[in-house]
C-alpha positions, 0 to 999 in steps of 0.5 A, spaced: 603 558 666 606 551 668 613 551 666 612 544 662 608 548 657 612 553 656 618 548 655 614 545 649 612 552 646 620 554 646 621 547 642 615 547 637 615 554 635 622 555 632 621 548 629 614 550 626 618 557 623 623 553 620 618 548 616 614 554 614 621 557 612 623 551 608 616 551 604 616 558 602 622 557 599 620 551 595 614 554 593 619 559 590 623 555 587 617 550 583 614 552 576 608 556 576 602 552 574 597 556 569 590 556 572 586 557 566 589 550 564 589 547 570 582 549 573 580 547 580 588 544 581 591 546 589 597 548 589 602 543 590 597 538 587 599 533 582 597 535 575 590 531 573 589 527 568 586 529 561 578 529 561 579 525 554 583 521 551 588 525 544 584 527 538 589 524 534 589 517 538 581 516 538 581 517 530 588 513 528 588 509 522 581 512 520 579 514 514 576 521 514 570 523 510 569 529 509 561 532 508 555 535 512 558 531 518 566 529 518 566 522 519 572 517 521 570 510 519 574 504 521 572 497 520 569 497 527 567 504 529 564 510 526 566 517 529 562 523 527 564 530 528 559 534 532 561 541 532 556 545 537 553 549 532 550 541 529 547 540 536 539 542 537 538 542 530 533 538 526 536 532 521 531 528 517 533 520 517 531 517 511 532 509 511 532 505 504 533 497 503 539 498 498 540 490 497 535 485 499 533 479 499 527 477 495 522 477 500 517 482 501 518 487 503 525 486 504 527 488 497 532 492 494 530 499 492 524 499 498 524 505 502 523 503 509 519 507 514 512 507 517 508 513 519 512 519 520 519 521 517 524 521 522 526 528 525 533 527 529 536 532 534 543 531 537 543 534 544 549 534 549 547 532 556 554 531 560 559 527 558 554 524 552 550 526 546 543 524 545 540 522 539 533 524 539 527 523 535 522 528 535 515 528 536 512 532 531 505 531 532 503 536 537 504 544 538 502 550 539 504 557 538 510 559 541 510 562 548 503 561 549 500 557 555 497 552 550 505 550 548 507 549 556 501 545 556 503 541 550 510 541 552 508 537 559 504 533 556 508 530 550 514 528 549 520 526 544 524 519 544 531 519 547 533 513 542 541 513 544 545 516 549 553 516 546 559 517 550 563 523 548 569 519 546 573 526 545 574 532 543 578 535 536 582 541 536 576 545 533 572 544 539 567 539 536 565 533 539 566 526 537 562 520 538 561 513 536 555 512 531 556 505 530 552 503 536 546 507 532 547 504 526 550 498 527 545 495 530 537 493 529 535 501 528 530 499 522 527 493 526 528 489 520 527 483 526 520 485 526 519 482 519 524 477 519 521 473 525 526 468 528 532 473 526 537 477 530 542 483 528 548 479 528 554 485 530 560 480 528 557 479 522 555 486 519 560 491 516 560 498 513 558 497 506 559 504 504 560 511 507 560 518 503 559 525 505 557 531 502 555 538 503 548 537 505 547 530 507 552 524 509 550 517 505 552 511 510 550 504 508 551 498 512 551 491 510 547 488 516 547 481 518 541 478 521 543 471 524 538 465 526 538 457 528 537 456 520 530 452 521 527 457 515 528 456 508 528 462 503 529 460 495 532 467 495 538 466 501 543 461 501 543 459 508 538 463 513 543 462 518 546 469 515 541 474 512 545 480 509 541 486 507 544 492 505 541 498 509 542 505 506 541 511 511 541 518 508 542 523 514 541 530 511 539 537 515 533 539 515 533 544 509 530 552 511 526 554 506 521 559 504 516 553 502 509 554 505 505 549 507 498 548 503 492 545 507 488 539 505 481 538 502 477 532 503 474 532 496 482 532 493 486 526 494 493 527 496 497 524 502 497 528 508 502 531 513 497 532 520 499 536 526 495 537 532 495 544 534 493 546 540 493 553 539 487 552 533 481 553 539 476 554 533 477 548 529 472 542 532 478 537 533 485 541 532 488 537 527 491 542 521 492 537 515 497 539 510 498 536 503 505 532 501 507 536 495 514 539 492 517 545 493 515 548 486 516 556 485 516 560 479 522 562 476 518 568 474 512 569 479 509 575 475 508 570 469 502 567 468 506 560 466 513 560 468 519 555 469 520 553 476 526 555 479 528 548 480 525 542 477 522 536 480 528 531 477 527 524 476 533 519 474 531 513 470 537 508 473 541 505 468 538 498 470 532 499 466 532 495 459 533 499 453 526 498 450 522 500 456 526 507 457 521 511 453 514 509 455 517 509 462 520 517 460 513 519 457 509 516 463 513 521 467 513 527 463 506 526 462 504 529 468 508 536 465 501 537 462 497 538 468 503 543 471 503 547 465 495 548 466 497 550 473 503 555 471 509 551 471 513 550 464 517 543 465 516 542 472 519 535 471 525 533 468 527 526 466 535 524 466 539 518 465 543 515 470 550 514 467 553 507 466 559 510 470 555 513 476 557 511 482 552 514 486 546 510 490 538 511 488 538 512 496 541 518 496 537 523 498 540 528 492 537 524 487 530 522 485 530 516 482 525 510 478 529 504 479 528 497 476 529 491 480 528 484 479 525 481 486 521 476 482 514 479 486 511 483 481 510 490 484 511 497 483 511 503 488 512 510 488 514 512 496 516 519 497 519 522 504 516 527 507 518 534 512 513 531 517 512 538 520 510 541 513 508 536 508 514 538 504 516 532 499 524 531 500 525 525 496 522 520 492 524 513 489 520 509 484 521 501 484 518 497 479 519 490 479 521 487 472 517 480 474 511 484 472 512 482 465 513 475 466 505 474 466 504 466 466 506 465 473 504 459 477 499 462 481 495 463 476 494 455 475 489 454 480 486 460 485 485 458 492 479 462 496 484 467 499 487 469 492 479 470 490 478 474 496 484 478 495 481 479 488 475 481 490 476 486 496 478 482 502 473 481 508 465 482 506 463 482 514 465 487 519 468 481 524 472 478 518 475 485 517 477 486 524 480 479 525 484 481 519 486 488 521 488 484 529 492 480 524 496 484 520 504 483 521 508 489 523 510 494 520 503 494 516 499 495 522 503 502 522 500 504 515 494 509 518 492 510 511 495 505 507 498 509 503 505 506 503 501 500 499 501 500 492 499 493 488 498 496 482 503 492 478 501 485 481 494 486 478 496 489 472 501 482 471 494 478 472 491 483 466 496 482 462 495 475 462 489 476 461 490 479 455 495 475 453 490 469 452 485 473 449 490 476 444 493 469 443 486 466 441 485 472 436 491 471 433 493 478 434 499 481 431 507 481 435 506 489 434 499 489 437 502 485 443 508 490 444 503 496 444 499 493 449 506 492 453 508 499 451 501 502 454 501 498 460 508 500 462 506 508 461 500 507 465 504 504 471 510 509 470 504 515 470 500 512 476 507 511 481 509 518 479 503 521 481 504 518 488 511 521 488 507 528 487 503 527 493 497 524 490 493 518 493 489 512 489 482 514 486 478 508 485 472 512 482 476 514 477 473 508 472 466 511 472 468 516 467 465 512 461 460 507 459 461 500 457 461 502 449 465 508 450 471 505 453 473 503 446 472 510 442 480 512 442 477 519 439 475 519 447 480 515 450 486 518 447 484 525 450 482 523 457 485 516 458 480 510 459 478 513 466 478 520 469 485 518 473 491 514 472 491 514 480 485 508 480 487 501 478 485 500 471 484 493 467 486 492 460 481 494 455 480 489 451 474 490 446 468 484 446 467 480 440 465 484 433 468 491 436 474 494 434 480 494 439 482 501 441 487 503 447 488 498 451 491 502 457 491 510 459 496 513 454 495 520 458 492 523 465 485 524 465 481 531 468 481 528 475 489 529 475 489 535 472 484 538 477 488 535 483 495 537 480 491 544 480 489 544 487 496 542 490 501 547 486 497 552 482 500 559 485 494 563 489 494 570 491 489 569 496 490 561 497 484 560 502 479 563 497 483 560 491 483 553 494 476 553 496 474 555 489 478 549 486 475 544 491 468 546 490 468 543 483 468 536 486 461 535 484 463 534 476 462 527 474 469 527 472 472 528 479 468 523 483 474 521 488 475 515 493 480 512 496 483 506 499 479 506 506 473 507 502 474 501 497 474 495 502 470 489 501 466 492 507 465 499 503 458 500 500 459 504 494 459 499 488 463 504 484 469 504 488 473 498 486 480 496 484 480 494 477 473 495 475 471 499 469 466 503 466 459 507 469 455 501 468 458 494 471 452 490 469 454 492 461 462 491 463 461 485 466 456 482 460 462 484 456 467 481 460 463 474 459 463 475 452 470 476 451 472 470 456 466 466 453 470 467 446 477 465 449 476 459 453 474 453 449 480 456 445 486 456 450 489 449 449 489 450 441 492 456 440 496 458 447 500 451 446 505 450 441 507 444 438 513 441 443 510 445 449 507 443 455 499 444 456 501 449 463 500 455 459 493 453 458 491 451 465 494 458 467 490 462 461 484 458 463 484 460 471 486 467 469 480 467 464 475 464 469 477 468 474 476 475 470 468 473 468 468 472 475 471 478 478 467 482 473 460 479 476 462 480 483 464 487 482 456 488 479 453 484 485 455 490 489 450 494 486 445 489 490 445 493 497 450 499 494 450 506 496 454 510 492 458 515 497 460 523 495 465 527 498 462 533 495 461 539 501 454 543 501 453 548 495 459 545 491 456 545 484 453 539 481 454 536 488 450 530 490 447 528 497 453 524 501 450 518 500 445 515 495 442 508 494 443 505 488 437 505 483 432 499 484 432 497 477 440 497 477 439 492 483 435 488 479 438 488 473 445 485 477 441 480 480 438 478 473 446 478 471 448 473 477 443 468 475 445 468 467 453 468 469 454 465 475 449 461 478 447 458 471 452 452 469 452 455 461 458 460 462 462 454 464 460 450 459 467 449 455 468 442 451 469 436 456 476 435 453 479 442 455 479 439 462 483 434 460 488 439 457 490 443 463 496 440 466 500 443 471 507 445 471 511 438 472 517 442 475 519 441 483 525 445 485 526 451 489 522 457 486 516 453 484 510 451 488 507 444 488 500 443 485 496 440 490 491 437 485 494 435 479 488 434 475 484 441 474 478 441 480 473 443 475 467 443 481 472 446 487 474 452 482 467 454 480 464 453 487 469 457 489 467 463 485 460 462 486 461 461 494 464 468 493 458 472 490 454 469 494 458 471 501 457 478 498 450 478 496 448 475 503 453 479 507 449 481 514 452 488 511 448 487 504 442 485 507 443 491 513 444 496 507 438 493 503 433 493 509 435 500 511 435 503 503 427 501 504 427 507 509 432 511 505 427 511 500 420 515 499 415 510 500 411 512 494 418 511 490 420 505 487 426 501 491 429 494 491 426 490 498 429 485 502 423 480 500 425 482 493 432 479 494 431 473 498 426 471 493 430 472 486 435 469 489 431 463 490 427 462 484 434 463 481 438 457 484 433 453 484 430 455 478 429 447 476 424 446 481 419 451 476 422 447 470 422 440 471 419 437 464 415 431 465 416 428 458 423 429 458 427 423 460 433 425 465 439 420 467 445 421 471 449 423 464 443 428 463 441 430 470 435 434 471 439 438 476 447 439 473 452 437 478 454 444 478 447 446 480 447 442 485 453 444 489 451 451 488 443 449 491 446 445 497 451 452 499 446 456 498 441 452 502 446 452 507 446 460 508 439 460 507 438 455 513 443 459 518 439 466 515 433 462 518 436 460 525 438 467 526 446 465 525 448 471 521 448 478 524 443 479 519 436 483 520 431 480 524 426 481 518 431 476 513 430 471 518 423 471 517 424 471 510 429 466 510 424 462 514 418 463 510 423 461 503 425 455 506 417 453 507 416 455 500 422 451 497 420 444 502 413 445 498 417 445 491 421 439 493 416 435 495 411 436 489 418 435 484 419 428 489 412 426 488 414 423 481 421 421 482 421 415 477 421 421 472 427 424 476 435 421 474 438 418 481 443 424 483 437 429 482 433 425 487 438 424 492 439 431 492 432 433 493 431 428 499 437 430 502 436 437 501 428 436 503 430 433 509 435 438 511 430 443 510 425 440 515 430 440 520 431 447 519 424 448 520 423 444 526 429 447 529 426 454 528 420 452 531 423 449 537 428 455 538 423 460 537 425 468 534 
């Protein structure tokens, strides 16, 4: 080894040894490090900073709210303690508009949420807590191959990922919920177009904790540029809506879901189970119902372990509490028959109660003043089983103010809304496409109940007739009490899981409706889940019940299906449902009661098993009352606006009843019974030919004739509108009453129905659905009958009579009707309506016949008045142009 290397080692090695000895001494003198506390720290390294700030520092100055989840509230934040046991379990989140703005659907008390109720889970991922909304619609048997396929095909929704702020001494994760709740979580901005959630203008309204739930209310302010104006909001640049969040653990019970049956009308909870290979569509449908169990399971009839408790909100006026309470308790009759004493209990909210109706622990009947005249009875449901967890009925007091400005002058839109909406497939599809959020998400239309709005119209009708008959104040009070009770029964029915039944009104004939010995036992219909009009006795008949005072036979049957304890549930439910063929158990619901649907007995606010006779009764009632509205409804010193509104209501009632009867033409009864059910009918039945003819004859008398609209001429000059002009009052476009326009609008609506391509197609199809040797109402009979009715004057001109402009051969109302019908007939002949080709040919032939009659009438035109002569000359020229166009264009 070279000398210089040896010299280097001789210098380095002693120095290294000395340094090592010094390091050992330093280590020996240093304090020992706890490896468990400083995991991963290297010997001699500096102590690392804590992963999270101290718990006390994070929640400093926060108010602690103990409950299911411990919360810590400051002005800006809301911290939640999530223990490891709180993670990966289901919570149901219910949202209510606690304080609204008087604009639909942002009403105080409105249950918010469309589609499935929300199930949330908290999941730890790294240093974050994810809030996951569970996908509850798809499932398969656990640990099966199908379960893995479902897991790969469908996913949950990660709504939020919240950083863990710190940990408590007990090991709970602390997260700030303000980014979740202090946001547009309910998507209210989808309803308030042009508005956005303003975090800096929003605040916590209330935070409460309980053993099984936490209740959080946010005063959520939505801001805009201020260009919009609401009568109920002082300044649209800042609109505050109190949103109530109720968060509770999904209860773990022995609740047993009950399978649905399409013969009995319940709201549904639907899952797609891929383990159900034998089912054709793999859907499993549960009815929505309460977890009602007998206290004594061996008794035929027993009190429930826990009753369904409804609290009457303290805002309900004293005089209305009894009919509402009675309406709620009326359902105990059905539950007793199903095996439960006192299944429903009603309690009064104390005046000093500080709990909110949105609290998941309370089912409430709320009385609000939104100025909208509506009621609704929604319930919130476990979306995996159908168990009802909470229900809150809201009832708008304004329905009692039944003289509303909207009744002064009806519009085509309001007339269409009163009579089922679009009557063609194209019109229906267009309406659906234009439906705003959130109504697009109502798969069953179950969230929408418009009974109270219609009841307001019906009470206005009853008040008008009552005033002209000089009824007593006591009878008017009876009317209000019965209306309140029926609406209460209806909305409670929804909270028990029941859907609408719009075929229940066929229980009685038109004559039996006024027989109290019958209606007091069953109600005026077979179910309070229908929309029932007020029952007013025609002239000369003693007044019976105005509304149902009890639940009907269908209601007993439906509760039996949903709640009766059964040893063999599959067999027992099948036996109950097999009674569907009994006439009083007929059922149809919202999706079968559209303007495009075929069943003439599936209507809102119709009545009786014979709509033709019922329409005649309504015509007689209106004919008696209409001429008297100005004299009997306007007190000395009052304005005439009530006369105008009463006239509009009575006219609408007359025409709507005739419209309902017109649905017999081309009508097809629809039945839900299954094969083998007792008294079961075929799924479809064509309306009897004679009934269709009776309906057509009725239209000739009550709609196409001008006689039902013949009132004293002086009356039209007394139909004055409201003269006020300020917020909350809509301007009347035309101050003087538009007589021709109003009547033509209703006549046109009836023609829309009778000449709808769907109606004509059904008339055409029905000829093949009836044996050739049996009587049938034909398309040729319909078109000829309509023409003969609308143009009846052409066969009845009297050459001996002197006509004049003041006494024309064809009145102005009839001339308008003839022009409208002729335009429709011409479009039909030219193939522009989508009706079957046979109707094109029939219309073409009808126009040829009409032209001949017009020419004959004009041959002696000196005998005609100037209006009729001009009308026929114009109409004849129009018919000839159409016939010429048909020859040129061909089929």
